[in-house]
N, C-alpha and C positions, 0 to 999 in steps of 0.2 A: 630428546625431542628433535624432530626434523625442522627444517626451515619453515615449512608451511604451518606447523603447529605453533611455532614461535610467533609467526605473523598473525595467527588467529588470536592468540593470547594478548598480543599487543593491540590488536584491533578491539577486542572486548574491553581491555583496560582503558583504551582511549574513549570508547563509547560510554563507559561508566563514569569517567571523569566529566565528559561532556554533559550527560544527563543529570549528574549529581548536582551541578550548579543551578539546575532548573527546577528543583523541588520534586514534583511528582513525575518527572520525565521518565524515570526507569519504570515506574508503575505503568504509565500509559504505553510505553514502548513494549513492555511485556504483554499488556492487555491487547494491543493491536496485533502483535505477533500470534498470540493465542487465537484471537478471533479469526485471523486469516487462515491459519492451519486447521481450525476446527470447522468454520462455517463455509469456507470456499468449496470443499468437497460436497457438503450438504446442498449448497445452492447449485453447484454443478450438476449434481444428480437430477434435480428437478428441471433445471434449465435445458440440459442436453437431452433429457427424455422428451421434452416438448419439441425441441428443435429437430430431432431426428425423425419426428413424425411427418415433417414436411416432405412432399413428394418431389425430390430433386436428386440429382446425382450427388452421392456423398463425397466424391473427390472434389466437387465444386462447393458443396454446401458447407463443409467443416471449415475450410480456410476462409470463406466468406464471412460466416458467422463469427469466427474467432477474430478476424480483422475488425468487423463492425462492433463487437463487444469491446475490444481494446480502445477503439476510437470513442465510443460512448463513455467508458470509464474515464479516459483521459480528459475529455471535454467537461464531464460533470465535475470531477474533482478540481480541475483548474478553475472552473467557474466558481466553485465554493470558495477556494482559496482567494480568488480575485475579489469576491464580494467581501470576505473578511478583511482583506488588505485595504480595500477602499473605505470600509466603515471605520477603520482606525480605532477599534475598541482598545481600551487601556490594557486589558489582560493580554492581548496578542501583541500590542505595541512594545511591551517590555521585553519580548523575545525577538523582536525584529532586529535584523543586523543592518546597521546603517553606518556609513563611513563619511 
């Protein structure tokens, strides 16, 4: 084994220990990973097919839409996390890290 594969195995072992203590953590981590790699290309096909019909220079359009998409996703997900954090639901509170 090379140094990089040892690092990968150590990382996987660490992640398994981390999620094992959280019950369904491994299941949800795998589900999210599968959903990303399966649905992201499907959504991308529809999204970019519609975006590329806009009458604009493609050298300007693609970076602009990519940037706006990243900002939209970032703001949406952080807003959802913020709402969950502020509601202090017991299910999420038990996983909150507080010192």
